[in-house]
TIFI-253561 format. One record per residue (C-alpha): residue number from 1; y, x, z. Coordinates in pm, whole numbers. Last residue first. Layout:
<sites>
+-----+--------+--------+--------+
| num |      y |      x |      z |
+-----+--------+--------+--------+
| NUM |      Y |      X |      Z |
...
+-----+--------+--------+--------+
</sites>
This chain:
<sites>
+-----+--------+--------+--------+
| num |      y |      x |      z |
+-----+--------+--------+--------+
| 334 |  -3698 |  -4977 |   9299 |
| 333 |  -3394 |  -4755 |   9246 |
| 332 |  -3452 |  -4513 |   9533 |
| 331 |  -3718 |  -4277 |   9397 |
| 330 |  -4086 |  -4371 |   9406 |
| 329 |  -4181 |  -4086 |   9177 |
| 328 |  -4521 |  -4139 |   9012 |
| 327 |  -4685 |  -3815 |   8905 |
| 326 |  -4863 |  -3752 |   8575 |
| 325 |  -5204 |  -3640 |   8445 |
| 324 |  -5283 |  -3305 |   8288 |
| 323 |  -5536 |  -3447 |   8041 |
| 322 |  -5678 |  -3165 |   7827 |
| 321 |  -5854 |  -3289 |   7511 |
| 320 |  -6085 |  -3035 |   7351 |
| 319 |  -6166 |  -2828 |   7043 |
| 318 |  -6294 |  -2482 |   7145 |
| 317 |  -6045 |  -2232 |   7289 |
| 316 |  -5921 |  -1944 |   7075 |
| 315 |  -5760 |  -1778 |   7379 |
| 314 |  -5419 |  -1767 |   7207 |
| 313 |  -5443 |  -2131 |   7100 |
| 312 |  -5559 |  -2258 |   7438 |
| 311 |  -5291 |  -2054 |   7616 |
| 310 |  -5016 |  -2196 |   7396 |
| 309 |  -5124 |  -2554 |   7467 |
| 308 |  -5153 |  -2476 |   7838 |
| 307 |  -4793 |  -2356 |   7858 |
| 306 |  -4651 |  -2638 |   7646 |
| 305 |  -4824 |  -2904 |   7854 |
| 304 |  -4725 |  -2733 |   8180 |
| 303 |  -4359 |  -2747 |   8074 |
| 302 |  -4387 |  -3119 |   7998 |
| 301 |  -4608 |  -3238 |   8282 |
| 300 |  -4458 |  -3591 |   8312 |
| 299 |  -4282 |  -3730 |   8618 |
| 298 |  -4306 |  -4110 |   8614 |
| 297 |  -3993 |  -4285 |   8742 |
| 296 |  -3801 |  -4441 |   9029 |
| 295 |  -3460 |  -4291 |   8969 |
| 294 |  -3280 |  -4102 |   9244 |
| 293 |  -2999 |  -4307 |   9404 |
| 292 |  -2692 |  -4083 |   9424 |
| 291 |  -2790 |  -3918 |   9090 |
| 290 |  -2980 |  -3587 |   9095 |
| 289 |  -3331 |  -3727 |   9042 |
| 288 |  -3243 |  -3875 |   8704 |
| 287 |  -3077 |  -3547 |   8606 |
| 286 |  -3397 |  -3359 |   8686 |
| 285 |  -3600 |  -3576 |   8448 |
| 284 |  -3893 |  -3773 |   8589 |
| 283 |  -4034 |  -3861 |   8245 |
| 282 |  -4017 |  -4243 |   8260 |
| 281 |  -3777 |  -4497 |   8406 |
| 280 |  -3777 |  -4778 |   8664 |
| 279 |  -3479 |  -4988 |   8771 |
| 278 |  -3464 |  -5258 |   9040 |
| 277 |  -3197 |  -5529 |   9022 |
| 276 |  -3000 |  -5715 |   9287 |
| 275 |  -3113 |  -5518 |   9595 |
| 274 |  -3225 |  -5214 |   9390 |
| 273 |  -2958 |  -5131 |   9284 |
| 272 |  -2656 |  -5357 |   9350 |
| 271 |  -2498 |  -5498 |   9034 |
| 270 |  -2122 |  -5457 |   9064 |
| 269 |  -2062 |  -5431 |   8691 |
| 268 |  -1981 |  -5065 |   8638 |
| 267 |  -2249 |  -4939 |   8875 |
| 266 |  -2511 |  -5163 |   8713 |
| 265 |  -2419 |  -5041 |   8366 |
| 264 |  -2442 |  -4684 |   8492 |
| 263 |  -2796 |  -4748 |   8617 |
| 262 |  -2895 |  -4898 |   8282 |
| 261 |  -2768 |  -4589 |   8104 |
| 260 |  -2970 |  -4377 |   8345 |
| 259 |  -3275 |  -4590 |   8261 |
| 258 |  -3232 |  -4523 |   7889 |
| 257 |  -3227 |  -4148 |   7942 |
| 256 |  -3510 |  -4181 |   8197 |
| 255 |  -3754 |  -4326 |   7945 |
| 254 |  -3882 |  -4649 |   7789 |
| 253 |  -3710 |  -4850 |   8061 |
| 252 |  -3869 |  -5097 |   8306 |
| 251 |  -3635 |  -5359 |   8451 |
| 250 |  -3664 |  -5538 |   8787 |
| 249 |  -3536 |  -5860 |   8948 |
| 248 |  -3453 |  -6055 |   8634 |
| 247 |  -3242 |  -6365 |   8690 |
| 246 |  -3070 |  -6376 |   8356 |
| 245 |  -3277 |  -6314 |   8041 |
| 244 |  -3059 |  -6304 |   7730 |
| 243 |  -2739 |  -6182 |   7898 |
| 242 |  -2936 |  -5949 |   8124 |
| 241 |  -3113 |  -5801 |   7820 |
| 240 |  -2791 |  -5740 |   7629 |
| 239 |  -2630 |  -5551 |   7917 |
| 238 |  -2951 |  -5358 |   7977 |
| 237 |  -2959 |  -5248 |   7615 |
| 236 |  -2594 |  -5143 |   7608 |
| 235 |  -2650 |  -4907 |   7902 |
| 234 |  -2983 |  -4786 |   7771 |
| 233 |  -2834 |  -4716 |   7428 |
| 232 |  -2548 |  -4525 |   7593 |
| 231 |  -2792 |  -4307 |   7788 |
| 230 |  -2988 |  -4232 |   7472 |
| 229 |  -3309 |  -4327 |   7293 |
| 228 |  -3328 |  -4290 |   6918 |
| 227 |  -3256 |  -4568 |   6671 |
| 226 |  -3266 |  -4945 |   6706 |
| 225 |  -3273 |  -5090 |   7058 |
| 224 |  -3554 |  -5310 |   7185 |
| 223 |  -3449 |  -5560 |   7452 |
| 222 |  -3715 |  -5739 |   7654 |
| 221 |  -3755 |  -6049 |   7866 |
| 220 |  -3970 |  -6213 |   8134 |
| 219 |  -4273 |  -5994 |   8073 |
| 218 |  -4587 |  -6163 |   8198 |
| 217 |  -4772 |  -6222 |   8522 |
| 216 |  -5130 |  -6303 |   8616 |
| 215 |  -5187 |  -5957 |   8765 |
| 214 |  -5406 |  -5855 |   8472 |
| 213 |  -5129 |  -5972 |   8237 |
| 212 |  -4871 |  -5756 |   8412 |
| 211 |  -5098 |  -5451 |   8389 |
| 210 |  -5152 |  -5511 |   8017 |
| 209 |  -4775 |  -5544 |   7964 |
| 208 |  -4713 |  -5201 |   8115 |
| 207 |  -4998 |  -5045 |   7918 |
| 206 |  -4855 |  -5180 |   7592 |
| 205 |  -4507 |  -5054 |   7683 |
| 204 |  -4649 |  -4710 |   7759 |
| 203 |  -4833 |  -4711 |   7427 |
| 202 |  -4512 |  -4798 |   7243 |
| 201 |  -4327 |  -4518 |   7420 |
| 200 |  -4596 |  -4284 |   7283 |
| 199 |  -4557 |  -4439 |   6937 |
| 198 |  -4188 |  -4352 |   6914 |
| 197 |  -4125 |  -4479 |   6561 |
| 196 |  -4280 |  -4824 |   6593 |
| 195 |  -4152 |  -4862 |   6949 |
| 194 |  -3786 |  -4823 |   6849 |
| 193 |  -3593 |  -4782 |   7175 |
| 192 |  -3652 |  -4945 |   7510 |
| 191 |  -3538 |  -5198 |   7766 |
| 190 |  -3801 |  -5406 |   7945 |
| 189 |  -3787 |  -5701 |   8185 |
| 188 |  -3969 |  -5800 |   8502 |
| 187 |  -3941 |  -6125 |   8694 |
| 186 |  -4205 |  -6066 |   8965 |
| 185 |  -4094 |  -5777 |   9184 |
| 184 |  -4282 |  -5754 |   9515 |
| 183 |  -4298 |  -5378 |   9559 |
| 182 |  -4666 |  -5386 |   9463 |
| 181 |  -4563 |  -5546 |   9133 |
| 180 |  -4319 |  -5265 |   9064 |
| 179 |  -4584 |  -5001 |   9131 |
| 178 |  -4845 |  -5181 |   8920 |
| 177 |  -4601 |  -5199 |   8628 |
| 176 |  -4529 |  -4825 |   8637 |
| 175 |  -4898 |  -4736 |   8679 |
| 174 |  -4984 |  -4944 |   8372 |
| 173 |  -4719 |  -4770 |   8162 |
| 172 |  -4840 |  -4428 |   8276 |
| 171 |  -5199 |  -4532 |   8197 |
| 170 |  -5098 |  -4612 |   7839 |
| 169 |  -4909 |  -4286 |   7813 |
| 168 |  -5225 |  -4098 |   7904 |
| 167 |  -5144 |  -3732 |   7962 |
| 166 |  -5083 |  -3412 |   7769 |
| 165 |  -5278 |  -3151 |   7574 |
| 164 |  -5475 |  -3211 |   7256 |
| 163 |  -5678 |  -2958 |   7055 |
| 162 |  -5855 |  -3026 |   6723 |
| 161 |  -5775 |  -3347 |   6531 |
| 160 |  -5767 |  -3536 |   6859 |
| 159 |  -5868 |  -3900 |   6871 |
| 158 |  -5630 |  -4121 |   7068 |
| 157 |  -5470 |  -4188 |   7402 |
| 156 |  -5437 |  -3831 |   7534 |
| 155 |  -5068 |  -3781 |   7468 |
| 154 |  -4795 |  -3524 |   7526 |
| 153 |  -4899 |  -3279 |   7253 |
| 152 |  -5132 |  -3260 |   6955 |
| 151 |  -5248 |  -2903 |   6888 |
| 150 |  -5383 |  -2801 |   6546 |
| 149 |  -5542 |  -2461 |   6487 |
| 148 |  -5520 |  -2324 |   6134 |
| 147 |  -5774 |  -2382 |   5855 |
| 146 |  -5511 |  -2532 |   5629 |
| 145 |  -5728 |  -2800 |   5469 |
| 144 |  -5752 |  -3008 |   5786 |
| 143 |  -5375 |  -2981 |   5838 |
| 142 |  -5312 |  -3079 |   5476 |
| 141 |  -5525 |  -3390 |   5512 |
| 140 |  -5386 |  -3489 |   5851 |
| 139 |  -5030 |  -3479 |   5720 |
| 138 |  -5125 |  -3680 |   5411 |
| 137 |  -5302 |  -3941 |   5622 |
| 136 |  -4973 |  -3989 |   5802 |
| 135 |  -4957 |  -3893 |   6168 |
| 134 |  -5011 |  -4077 |   6498 |
| 133 |  -5184 |  -3849 |   6748 |
| 132 |  -4891 |  -3739 |   6964 |
| 131 |  -4627 |  -3471 |   6921 |
| 130 |  -4714 |  -3179 |   6694 |
| 129 |  -4823 |  -2817 |   6734 |
| 128 |  -4930 |  -2611 |   6432 |
| 127 |  -5135 |  -2299 |   6491 |
| 126 |  -5184 |  -1943 |   6365 |
| 125 |  -4913 |  -2001 |   6110 |
| 124 |  -4962 |  -1942 |   5735 |
| 123 |  -4592 |  -1950 |   5642 |
| 122 |  -4664 |  -2217 |   5376 |
| 121 |  -4805 |  -2423 |   5663 |
| 120 |  -4453 |  -2476 |   5794 |
| 119 |  -4339 |  -2638 |   5470 |
| 118 |  -4637 |  -2873 |   5464 |
| 117 |  -4580 |  -2964 |   5829 |
| 116 |  -4215 |  -3032 |   5746 |
| 115 |  -4293 |  -3269 |   5460 |
| 114 |  -4555 |  -3456 |   5662 |
| 113 |  -4318 |  -3486 |   5959 |
| 112 |  -4052 |  -3622 |   5725 |
| 111 |  -4293 |  -3898 |   5628 |
| 110 |  -4364 |  -3966 |   5997 |
| 109 |  -3994 |  -3997 |   6087 |
| 108 |  -3939 |  -3960 |   6462 |
| 107 |  -3630 |  -3744 |   6402 |
| 106 |  -3867 |  -3490 |   6240 |
| 105 |  -3741 |  -3165 |   6394 |
| 104 |  -3850 |  -2813 |   6300 |
| 103 |  -3986 |  -2526 |   6507 |
| 102 |  -4076 |  -2159 |   6505 |
| 101 |  -4253 |  -1982 |   6792 |
| 100 |  -4334 |  -1611 |   6761 |
|  99 |  -4645 |  -1453 |   6909 |
|  98 |  -4643 |  -1121 |   7094 |
|  97 |  -4871 |  -1231 |   7380 |
|  96 |  -4596 |  -1244 |   7641 |
|  95 |  -4374 |  -1420 |   7388 |
|  94 |  -4632 |  -1691 |   7326 |
|  93 |  -4682 |  -1758 |   7696 |
|  92 |  -4309 |  -1781 |   7764 |
|  91 |  -4245 |  -1997 |   7460 |
|  90 |  -4511 |  -2258 |   7538 |
|  89 |  -4349 |  -2382 |   7857 |
|  88 |  -4000 |  -2361 |   7713 |
|  87 |  -4108 |  -2542 |   7397 |
|  86 |  -4250 |  -2826 |   7608 |
|  85 |  -3925 |  -2842 |   7805 |
|  84 |  -3726 |  -2846 |   7480 |
|  83 |  -3941 |  -3148 |   7382 |
|  82 |  -3879 |  -3357 |   7692 |
|  81 |  -3506 |  -3278 |   7708 |
|  80 |  -3436 |  -3550 |   7448 |
|  79 |  -3170 |  -3438 |   7202 |
|  78 |  -3414 |  -3192 |   7044 |
|  77 |  -3626 |  -3456 |   6874 |
|  76 |  -3954 |  -3549 |   6703 |
|  75 |  -4129 |  -3209 |   6712 |
|  74 |  -4299 |  -2993 |   6449 |
|  73 |  -4383 |  -2672 |   6634 |
|  72 |  -4519 |  -2377 |   6435 |
|  71 |  -4694 |  -2080 |   6598 |
|  70 |  -4640 |  -1755 |   6412 |
|  69 |  -4833 |  -1436 |   6480 |
|  68 |  -4995 |  -1453 |   6137 |
|  67 |  -5349 |  -1455 |   6011 |
|  66 |  -5614 |  -1251 |   5830 |
|  65 |  -5366 |   -976 |   5752 |
|  64 |  -5172 |   -854 |   5448 |
|  63 |  -5025 |  -1196 |   5374 |
|  62 |  -4892 |  -1229 |   5729 |
|  61 |  -4740 |   -883 |   5732 |
|  60 |  -4569 |   -947 |   5401 |
|  59 |  -4423 |  -1266 |   5545 |
|  58 |  -4310 |  -1084 |   5858 |
|  57 |  -4100 |   -835 |   5664 |
|  56 |  -3964 |   -618 |   5944 |
|  55 |  -3582 |   -587 |   5966 |
|  54 |  -3446 |   -230 |   5935 |
|  53 |  -3089 |   -165 |   6039 |
|  52 |  -3108 |    199 |   5921 |
|  51 |  -2993 |    361 |   6244 |
|  50 |  -3178 |    115 |   6468 |
|  49 |  -3506 |    136 |   6277 |
|  48 |  -3478 |    516 |   6263 |
|  47 |  -3433 |    536 |   6643 |
|  46 |  -3725 |    300 |   6692 |
|  45 |  -3944 |    520 |   6474 |
|  44 |  -3840 |    843 |   6645 |
|  43 |  -3898 |    702 |   6994 |
|  42 |  -4239 |    563 |   6897 |
|  41 |  -4341 |    896 |   6747 |
|  40 |  -4243 |   1073 |   7070 |
|  39 |  -4436 |    823 |   7283 |
|  38 |  -4743 |    891 |   7069 |
|  37 |  -4911 |    630 |   6852 |
|  36 |  -5234 |    432 |   6874 |
|  35 |  -5276 |     63 |   6793 |
|  34 |  -5053 |   -235 |   6855 |
|  33 |  -4686 |   -252 |   6942 |
|  32 |  -4636 |   -437 |   6612 |
|  31 |  -4333 |   -223 |   6534 |
|  30 |  -4507 |     92 |   6656 |
|  29 |  -4824 |     22 |   6457 |
|  28 |  -4627 |    -46 |   6138 |
|  27 |  -4422 |    271 |   6175 |
|  26 |  -4742 |    469 |   6228 |
|  25 |  -4895 |    314 |   5916 |
|  24 |  -4587 |    416 |   5718 |
|  23 |  -4641 |    780 |   5808 |
|  22 |  -4401 |    977 |   6027 |
|  21 |  -4084 |   1179 |   5978 |
|  20 |  -3861 |    911 |   6130 |
|  19 |  -3629 |    887 |   5832 |
|  18 |  -3924 |    899 |   5590 |
|  17 |  -4110 |    625 |   5783 |
|  16 |  -3798 |    408 |   5794 |
|  15 |  -3752 |    453 |   5420 |
|  14 |  -4116 |    363 |   5357 |
|  13 |  -4081 |     46 |   5564 |
|  12 |  -3801 |    -61 |   5334 |
|  11 |  -3429 |   -118 |   5391 |
|  10 |  -3310 |   -408 |   5178 |
|   9 |  -3024 |   -327 |   4945 |
|   8 |  -2661 |   -424 |   4992 |
|   7 |  -2444 |   -492 |   4689 |
|   6 |  -2471 |   -870 |   4713 |
|   5 |  -2372 |   -845 |   5079 |
|   4 |  -2026 |   -724 |   4985 |
|   3 |  -1894 |   -619 |   5324 |
|   2 |  -1527 |   -683 |   5385 |
|   1 |  -1330 |   -434 |   5595 |
+-----+--------+--------+--------+
</sites>
């Protein structure tokens, strides 16, 4: 049997109400699970919804009320587990409070972020959540004009537009360098992805170099890879770095994905970790802790960031910056 969708008509709220034998306002209260209605009325409404295949018109609901139950996330990537973790933390809180999360992906493109934020705002969300503080002036302008809450995630090194939840990337970079220096490493290199696009990685790199300078040291070599971070990019990046700067005794990576690639390069080429070369990552991902030699890394509060961000929005918190800090994992690779 082939269904001709062009011939189908949308089931209306009035039709559900007629099928259930109740008023439209009762149907609305039942579907929003808000307000007064009897258990019998609820049962009849839900039965009618199921029989008729009714789908609530959320846009109409938004326009009819002072605000929506939507929270929009405009994030840089879904290939990096960092951002799904943030969504997971926020999603549970939002669901418990009958909010709906929607998201779009920028691929670290600030102009695309502006376009997507504009598109999301057309749905009149309660809040828009973005990564970091670096946005185009156009993005900031439309956010200010929207009247909705703005939450900037995973960074505290900057001026918040409204709410910010995360940690200091600059301090994380400094802590990484200080740890390696305390362990006696002196010829340090860096492997990372595009620092102009991933501004939080750029801040970590800046903090790392600042700590080296304070200790009277300097970076002995670096390899910046085009495009997004990945295990393969980290593997190729370490190979290139060691060819350009032989004799390194430790390498700092922009994140754990890249560091895992570096670890695999070492395994494939007989480079003993950490005896010949120490490796240090960022984010403290589970996979990095599951390898035979757990990565030395910084564990970031990704799930907690999403959870607190959602709570601040739902509780109508005043503008603030919440620094959740980070944890240094000594691991076995440094």
